[in-house]
Backbone as XML, in Angstrom:
<?xml version="1.0"?>
<chain id="A" units="angstrom">
  <residue number="1" name="MET">
    <atom name="N" x="0.830" y="-1.183" z="0.000"/>
    <atom name="CA" x="0.000" y="0.000" z="0.000"/>
    <atom name="C" x="0.881" y="1.257" z="0.000"/>
  </residue>
  <residue number="2" name="CYS">
    <atom name="N" x="1.931" y="1.245" z="0.800"/>
    <atom name="CA" x="2.838" y="2.406" z="0.830"/>
    <atom name="C" x="3.524" y="2.587" z="-0.519"/>
  </residue>
  <residue number="3" name="LEU">
    <atom name="N" x="3.986" y="1.493" z="-1.097"/>
    <atom name="CA" x="4.651" y="1.585" z="-2.395"/>
    <atom name="C" x="3.689" y="2.037" z="-3.487"/>
  </residue>
  <residue number="4" name="GLU">
    <atom name="N" x="2.459" y="1.574" z="-3.428"/>
    <atom name="CA" x="1.460" y="2.017" z="-4.403"/>
    <atom name="C" x="1.202" y="3.515" z="-4.263"/>
  </residue>
  <residue number="5" name="SER">
    <atom name="N" x="1.162" y="4.000" z="-3.031"/>
    <atom name="CA" x="0.962" y="5.427" z="-2.795"/>
    <atom name="C" x="2.139" y="6.233" z="-3.330"/>
  </residue>
  <residue number="6" name="LEU">
    <atom name="N" x="3.332" y="5.742" z="-3.084"/>
    <atom name="CA" x="4.519" y="6.416" z="-3.598"/>
    <atom name="C" x="4.512" y="6.444" z="-5.118"/>
  </residue>
  <residue number="7" name="GLU">
    <atom name="N" x="4.148" y="5.316" z="-5.722"/>
    <atom name="CA" x="4.073" y="5.240" z="-7.182"/>
    <atom name="C" x="3.044" y="6.229" z="-7.734"/>
  </residue>
  <residue number="8" name="LEU">
    <atom name="N" x="1.894" y="6.312" z="-7.110"/>
    <atom name="CA" x="0.858" y="7.242" z="-7.559"/>
    <atom name="C" x="1.322" y="8.695" z="-7.471"/>
  </residue>
  <residue number="9" name="SER">
    <atom name="N" x="1.996" y="9.031" z="-6.382"/>
    <atom name="CA" x="2.451" y="10.414" z="-6.225"/>
    <atom name="C" x="3.546" y="10.759" z="-7.224"/>
  </residue>
  <residue number="10" name="ILE">
    <atom name="N" x="4.455" y="9.838" z="-7.486"/>
    <atom name="CA" x="5.509" y="10.088" z="-8.467"/>
    <atom name="C" x="4.916" y="10.177" z="-9.867"/>
  </residue>
  <residue number="11" name="THR">
    <atom name="N" x="3.985" y="9.295" z="-10.175"/>
    <atom name="CA" x="3.329" y="9.333" z="-11.484"/>
    <atom name="C" x="2.616" y="10.660" z="-11.683"/>
  </residue>
  <residue number="12" name="ALA">
    <atom name="N" x="1.878" y="11.094" z="-10.668"/>
    <atom name="CA" x="1.150" y="12.363" z="-10.767"/>
    <atom name="C" x="2.112" y="13.531" z="-10.967"/>
  </residue>
  <residue number="13" name="ALA">
    <atom name="N" x="3.266" y="13.456" z="-10.336"/>
    <atom name="CA" x="4.233" y="14.542" z="-10.459"/>
    <atom name="C" x="4.727" y="14.703" z="-11.896"/>
  </residue>
  <residue number="14" name="TYR">
    <atom name="N" x="4.807" y="13.617" z="-12.623"/>
    <atom name="CA" x="5.339" y="13.661" z="-13.980"/>
    <atom name="C" x="4.275" y="13.808" z="-15.061"/>
  </residue>
  <residue number="15" name="LEU">
    <atom name="N" x="3.017" y="13.719" z="-14.679"/>
    <atom name="CA" x="1.942" y="13.852" z="-15.663"/>
    <atom name="C" x="1.631" y="15.320" z="-15.938"/>
  </residue>
  <residue number="16" name="PRO">
    <atom name="N" x="1.057" y="15.591" z="-17.111"/>
    <atom name="CA" x="0.566" y="16.945" z="-17.354"/>
    <atom name="C" x="-0.542" y="17.282" z="-16.351"/>
  </residue>
  <residue number="17" name="LYS">
    <atom name="N" x="-0.712" y="18.559" z="-16.093"/>
    <atom name="CA" x="-1.655" y="19.013" z="-15.066"/>
    <atom name="C" x="-3.059" y="18.443" z="-15.260"/>
  </residue>
  <residue number="18" name="ASN">
    <atom name="N" x="-3.509" y="18.348" z="-16.508"/>
    <atom name="CA" x="-4.865" y="17.872" z="-16.762"/>
    <atom name="C" x="-5.042" y="16.369" z="-16.534"/>
  </residue>
  <residue number="19" name="GLU">
    <atom name="N" x="-3.958" y="15.634" z="-16.298"/>
    <atom name="CA" x="-4.046" y="14.189" z="-16.068"/>
    <atom name="C" x="-3.731" y="13.792" z="-14.623"/>
  </residue>
  <residue number="20" name="LYS">
    <atom name="N" x="-3.375" y="14.728" z="-13.786"/>
    <atom name="CA" x="-2.973" y="14.423" z="-12.408"/>
    <atom name="C" x="-4.139" y="14.043" z="-11.494"/>
  </residue>
  <residue number="21" name="SER">
    <atom name="N" x="-5.276" y="14.645" z="-11.720"/>
    <atom name="CA" x="-6.398" y="14.562" z="-10.789"/>
    <atom name="C" x="-6.817" y="13.121" z="-10.472"/>
  </residue>
  <residue number="22" name="ASP">
    <atom name="N" x="-6.954" y="12.291" z="-11.481"/>
    <atom name="CA" x="-7.398" y="10.912" z="-11.235"/>
    <atom name="C" x="-6.427" y="10.159" z="-10.336"/>
  </residue>
  <residue number="23" name="HIS">
    <atom name="N" x="-5.131" y="10.332" z="-10.580"/>
    <atom name="CA" x="-4.131" y="9.658" z="-9.759"/>
    <atom name="C" x="-4.156" y="10.161" z="-8.324"/>
  </residue>
  <residue number="24" name="LEU">
    <atom name="N" x="-4.352" y="11.454" z="-8.157"/>
    <atom name="CA" x="-4.372" y="12.025" z="-6.815"/>
    <atom name="C" x="-5.628" y="11.627" z="-6.047"/>
  </residue>
  <residue number="25" name="LYS">
    <atom name="N" x="-6.732" y="11.430" z="-6.737"/>
    <atom name="CA" x="-7.954" y="10.958" z="-6.078"/>
    <atom name="C" x="-7.783" y="9.527" z="-5.592"/>
  </residue>
  <residue number="26" name="ILE">
    <atom name="N" x="-7.123" y="8.696" z="-6.375"/>
    <atom name="CA" x="-6.830" y="7.317" z="-5.949"/>
    <atom name="C" x="-5.857" y="7.348" z="-4.774"/>
  </residue>
  <residue number="27" name="LEU">
    <atom name="N" x="-4.873" y="8.236" z="-4.863"/>
    <atom name="CA" x="-3.901" y="8.373" z="-3.775"/>
    <atom name="C" x="-4.603" y="8.764" z="-2.473"/>
  </residue>
  <residue number="28" name="ARG">
    <atom name="N" x="-5.591" y="9.632" z="-2.544"/>
    <atom name="CA" x="-6.340" y="10.046" z="-1.354"/>
    <atom name="C" x="-6.960" y="8.831" z="-0.659"/>
  </residue>
  <residue number="29" name="ILE">
    <atom name="N" x="-7.519" y="7.939" z="-1.429"/>
    <atom name="CA" x="-8.141" y="6.740" z="-0.860"/>
    <atom name="C" x="-7.085" y="5.842" z="-0.223"/>
  </residue>
  <residue number="30" name="LYS">
    <atom name="N" x="-5.962" y="5.661" z="-0.905"/>
    <atom name="CA" x="-4.893" y="4.803" z="-0.373"/>
    <atom name="C" x="-4.350" y="5.366" z="0.944"/>
  </residue>
  <residue number="31" name="ILE">
    <atom name="N" x="-4.227" y="6.678" z="1.024"/>
    <atom name="CA" x="-3.751" y="7.295" z="2.262"/>
    <atom name="C" x="-4.743" y="7.035" z="3.395"/>
  </residue>
  <residue number="32" name="GLU">
    <atom name="N" x="-6.024" y="7.151" z="3.106"/>
    <atom name="CA" x="-7.038" y="6.894" z="4.134"/>
    <atom name="C" x="-7.006" y="5.433" z="4.590"/>
  </residue>
  <residue number="33" name="VAL">
    <atom name="N" x="-6.786" y="4.517" z="3.662"/>
    <atom name="CA" x="-6.663" y="3.096" z="4.023"/>
    <atom name="C" x="-5.445" y="2.897" z="4.920"/>
  </residue>
  <residue number="34" name="LEU">
    <atom name="N" x="-4.334" y="3.532" z="4.566"/>
    <atom name="CA" x="-3.135" y="3.434" z="5.403"/>
    <atom name="C" x="-3.395" y="3.976" z="6.806"/>
  </residue>
  <residue number="35" name="LYS">
    <atom name="N" x="-4.106" y="5.077" z="6.903"/>
    <atom name="CA" x="-4.423" y="5.638" z="8.215"/>
    <atom name="C" x="-5.245" y="4.644" z="9.044"/>
  </residue>
  <residue number="36" name="GLN">
    <atom name="N" x="-6.190" y="3.981" z="8.412"/>
    <atom name="CA" x="-7.002" y="2.991" z="9.124"/>
    <atom name="C" x="-6.163" y="1.780" z="9.542"/>
  </residue>
  <residue number="37" name="LEU">
    <atom name="N" x="-5.257" y="1.339" z="8.671"/>
    <atom name="CA" x="-4.389" y="0.202" z="9.009"/>
    <atom name="C" x="-3.476" y="0.533" z="10.182"/>
  </residue>
  <residue number="38" name="VAL">
    <atom name="N" x="-2.949" y="1.736" z="10.203"/>
    <atom name="CA" x="-2.091" y="2.156" z="11.313"/>
    <atom name="C" x="-2.905" y="2.223" z="12.604"/>
  </residue>
  <residue number="39" name="ARG">
    <atom name="N" x="-4.122" y="2.751" z="12.524"/>
    <atom name="CA" x="-4.985" y="2.814" z="13.701"/>
    <atom name="C" x="-5.290" y="1.410" z="14.227"/>
  </residue>
  <residue number="40" name="LEU">
    <atom name="N" x="-5.604" y="0.491" z="13.311"/>
    <atom name="CA" x="-5.884" y="-0.888" z="13.718"/>
    <atom name="C" x="-4.656" y="-1.558" z="14.325"/>
  </residue>
  <residue number="41" name="ALA">
    <atom name="N" x="-3.493" y="-1.270" z="13.765"/>
    <atom name="CA" x="-2.257" y="-1.832" z="14.319"/>
    <atom name="C" x="-2.040" y="-1.335" z="15.743"/>
  </residue>
  <residue number="42" name="ASN">
    <atom name="N" x="-2.344" y="-0.080" z="15.982"/>
    <atom name="CA" x="-2.217" y="0.468" z="17.330"/>
    <atom name="C" x="-3.230" y="-0.171" z="18.276"/>
  </residue>
  <residue number="43" name="GLU">
    <atom name="N" x="-4.478" y="-0.273" z="17.835"/>
    <atom name="CA" x="-5.517" y="-0.861" z="18.686"/>
    <atom name="C" x="-5.254" y="-2.333" z="18.970"/>
  </residue>
  <residue number="44" name="SER">
    <atom name="N" x="-4.559" y="-3.006" z="18.073"/>
    <atom name="CA" x="-4.226" y="-4.433" z="18.260"/>
    <atom name="C" x="-2.898" y="-4.610" z="18.982"/>
  </residue>
  <residue number="45" name="ASN">
    <atom name="N" x="-2.309" y="-3.502" z="19.422"/>
    <atom name="CA" x="-1.018" y="-3.522" z="20.115"/>
    <atom name="C" x="0.108" y="-4.099" z="19.264"/>
  </residue>
  <residue number="46" name="ILE">
    <atom name="N" x="0.004" y="-3.936" z="17.959"/>
    <atom name="CA" x="1.081" y="-4.356" z="17.060"/>
    <atom name="C" x="2.168" y="-3.284" z="17.049"/>
  </residue>
  <residue number="47" name="ILE">
    <atom name="N" x="1.752" y="-2.030" z="17.156"/>
    <atom name="CA" x="2.697" y="-0.928" z="17.310"/>
    <atom name="C" x="2.347" y="-0.167" z="18.586"/>
  </residue>
  <residue number="48" name="ASN">
    <atom name="N" x="3.341" y="0.459" z="19.174"/>
    <atom name="CA" x="3.067" y="1.187" z="20.423"/>
    <atom name="C" x="2.533" y="2.584" z="20.123"/>
  </residue>
  <residue number="49" name="GLY">
    <atom name="N" x="2.078" y="3.240" z="21.161"/>
    <atom name="CA" x="1.457" y="4.555" z="21.012"/>
    <atom name="C" x="2.373" y="5.602" z="20.409"/>
  </residue>
  <residue number="50" name="LYS">
    <atom name="N" x="3.646" y="5.573" z="20.782"/>
    <atom name="CA" x="4.597" y="6.551" z="20.261"/>
    <atom name="C" x="4.760" y="6.386" z="18.746"/>
  </residue>
  <residue number="51" name="ASN">
    <atom name="N" x="4.931" y="5.151" z="18.299"/>
    <atom name="CA" x="5.050" y="4.895" z="16.851"/>
    <atom name="C" x="3.758" y="5.251" z="16.127"/>
  </residue>
  <residue number="52" name="TYR">
    <atom name="N" x="2.638" y="4.947" z="16.752"/>
    <atom name="CA" x="1.339" y="5.280" z="16.157"/>
    <atom name="C" x="1.217" y="6.786" z="15.938"/>
  </residue>
  <residue number="53" name="LEU">
    <atom name="N" x="1.539" y="7.566" z="16.942"/>
    <atom name="CA" x="1.418" y="9.014" z="16.830"/>
    <atom name="C" x="2.329" y="9.566" z="15.733"/>
  </residue>
  <residue number="54" name="GLY">
    <atom name="N" x="3.529" y="9.021" z="15.642"/>
    <atom name="CA" x="4.451" y="9.457" z="14.600"/>
    <atom name="C" x="3.940" y="9.139" z="13.210"/>
  </residue>
  <residue number="55" name="LEU">
    <atom name="N" x="3.494" y="7.899" z="13.027"/>
    <atom name="CA" x="2.968" y="7.484" z="11.720"/>
    <atom name="C" x="1.704" y="8.247" z="11.365"/>
  </residue>
  <residue number="56" name="GLU">
    <atom name="N" x="0.819" y="8.372" z="12.319"/>
    <atom name="CA" x="-0.452" y="9.061" z="12.063"/>
    <atom name="C" x="-0.217" y="10.528" z="11.705"/>
  </residue>
  <residue number="57" name="GLY">
    <atom name="N" x="0.704" y="11.155" z="12.409"/>
    <atom name="CA" x="1.027" y="12.543" z="12.103"/>
    <atom name="C" x="1.571" y="12.711" z="10.692"/>
  </residue>
  <residue number="58" name="ARG">
    <atom name="N" x="2.430" y="11.802" z="10.294"/>
    <atom name="CA" x="2.984" y="11.856" z="8.935"/>
    <atom name="C" x="1.899" y="11.624" z="7.885"/>
  </residue>
  <residue number="59" name="LEU">
    <atom name="N" x="1.028" y="10.660" z="8.148"/>
    <atom name="CA" x="-0.045" y="10.377" z="7.185"/>
    <atom name="C" x="-1.027" y="11.542" z="7.080"/>
  </residue>
  <residue number="60" name="ILE">
    <atom name="N" x="-1.300" y="12.199" z="8.183"/>
    <atom name="CA" x="-2.180" y="13.375" z="8.151"/>
    <atom name="C" x="-1.536" y="14.474" z="7.308"/>
  </residue>
  <residue number="61" name="GLU">
    <atom name="N" x="-0.243" y="14.679" z="7.487"/>
    <atom name="CA" x="0.457" y="15.698" z="6.706"/>
    <atom name="C" x="0.467" y="15.342" z="5.217"/>
  </residue>
  <residue number="62" name="ILE">
    <atom name="N" x="0.689" y="14.088" z="4.899"/>
    <atom name="CA" x="0.659" y="13.636" z="3.500"/>
    <atom name="C" x="-0.729" y="13.845" z="2.914"/>
  </residue>
  <residue number="63" name="SER">
    <atom name="N" x="-1.751" y="13.533" z="3.689"/>
    <atom name="CA" x="-3.126" y="13.717" z="3.234"/>
    <atom name="C" x="-3.415" y="15.188" z="2.946"/>
  </residue>
  <residue number="64" name="LYS">
    <atom name="N" x="-2.946" y="16.081" z="3.817"/>
    <atom name="CA" x="-3.140" y="17.515" z="3.600"/>
    <atom name="C" x="-2.428" y="17.981" z="2.334"/>
  </residue>
  <residue number="65" name="MET">
    <atom name="N" x="-1.220" y="17.491" z="2.128"/>
    <atom name="CA" x="-0.460" y="17.869" z="0.934"/>
    <atom name="C" x="-1.172" y="17.402" z="-0.331"/>
  </residue>
  <residue number="66" name="ASN">
    <atom name="N" x="-1.701" y="16.197" z="-0.299"/>
    <atom name="CA" x="-2.425" y="15.667" z="-1.443"/>
    <atom name="C" x="-3.684" y="16.497" z="-1.718"/>
  </residue>
  <residue number="67" name="THR">
    <atom name="N" x="-4.402" y="16.848" z="-0.667"/>
    <atom name="CA" x="-5.603" y="17.665" z="-0.820"/>
    <atom name="C" x="-5.255" y="19.044" z="-1.387"/>
  </residue>
  <residue number="68" name="ASP">
    <atom name="N" x="-4.181" y="19.626" z="-0.891"/>
    <atom name="CA" x="-3.742" y="20.920" z="-1.424"/>
    <atom name="C" x="-3.387" y="20.809" z="-2.907"/>
  </residue>
  <residue number="69" name="TRP">
    <atom name="N" x="-2.744" y="19.728" z="-3.278"/>
    <atom name="CA" x="-2.380" y="19.497" z="-4.677"/>
    <atom name="C" x="-3.635" y="19.395" z="-5.542"/>
  </residue>
  <residue number="70" name="LEU">
    <atom name="N" x="-4.622" y="18.631" z="-5.066"/>
    <atom name="CA" x="-5.890" y="18.506" z="-5.799"/>
    <atom name="C" x="-6.595" y="19.858" z="-5.916"/>
  </residue>
  <residue number="71" name="ASN">
    <atom name="N" x="-6.606" y="20.632" z="-4.845"/>
    <atom name="CA" x="-7.237" y="21.952" z="-4.872"/>
    <atom name="C" x="-6.528" y="22.886" z="-5.836"/>
  </residue>
  <residue number="72" name="TRP">
    <atom name="N" x="-5.201" y="22.830" z="-5.882"/>
    <atom name="CA" x="-4.428" y="23.650" z="-6.803"/>
    <atom name="C" x="-4.769" y="23.304" z="-8.251"/>
  </residue>
  <residue number="73" name="ILE">
    <atom name="N" x="-4.880" y="21.991" z="-8.532"/>
    <atom name="CA" x="-5.217" y="21.560" z="-9.898"/>
    <atom name="C" x="-6.611" y="22.050" z="-10.269"/>
  </residue>
  <residue number="74" name="ALA">
    <atom name="N" x="-7.557" y="21.922" z="-9.342"/>
    <atom name="CA" x="-8.931" y="22.362" z="-9.638"/>
    <atom name="C" x="-8.966" y="23.866" z="-9.868"/>
  </residue>
  <residue number="75" name="LYS">
    <atom name="N" x="-8.187" y="24.618" z="-9.126"/>
    <atom name="CA" x="-8.158" y="26.082" z="-9.270"/>
    <atom name="C" x="-7.492" y="26.498" z="-10.576"/>
  </residue>
  <residue number="76" name="GLU">
    <atom name="N" x="-6.438" y="25.795" z="-10.968"/>
    <atom name="CA" x="-5.664" y="26.154" z="-12.152"/>
    <atom name="C" x="-6.288" y="25.635" z="-13.459"/>
  </residue>
  <residue number="77" name="SER">
    <atom name="N" x="-7.143" y="24.628" z="-13.350"/>
    <atom name="CA" x="-7.721" y="24.026" z="-14.553"/>
    <atom name="C" x="-8.768" y="24.942" z="-15.161"/>
  </residue>
  <residue number="78" name="PRO">
    <atom name="N" x="-8.751" y="25.043" z="-16.475"/>
    <atom name="CA" x="-9.799" y="25.847" z="-17.135"/>
    <atom name="C" x="-11.151" y="25.173" z="-16.960"/>
  </residue>
  <residue number="79" name="LYS">
    <atom name="N" x="-12.149" y="25.966" z="-16.755"/>
    <atom name="CA" x="-13.506" y="25.445" z="-16.528"/>
    <atom name="C" x="-14.141" y="25.043" z="-17.833"/>
  </residue>
</chain>
């Protein structure tokens, strides 16, 4: 899942602006799935609270960056 997310973000970076949106929308879903998996790992005591907070914080930041990227594309795209 992490590698797929990385692949989607790199692909979107190299695509023309009008083709990025679909990849970034898929990336948004993958990030949300990762957030849920990390939460479940914490609740199952697979990872400790400190690691959970670190991972969750990073995923939240990645999610915000992806959303900002999508918003920028929507703003810059001709209607």
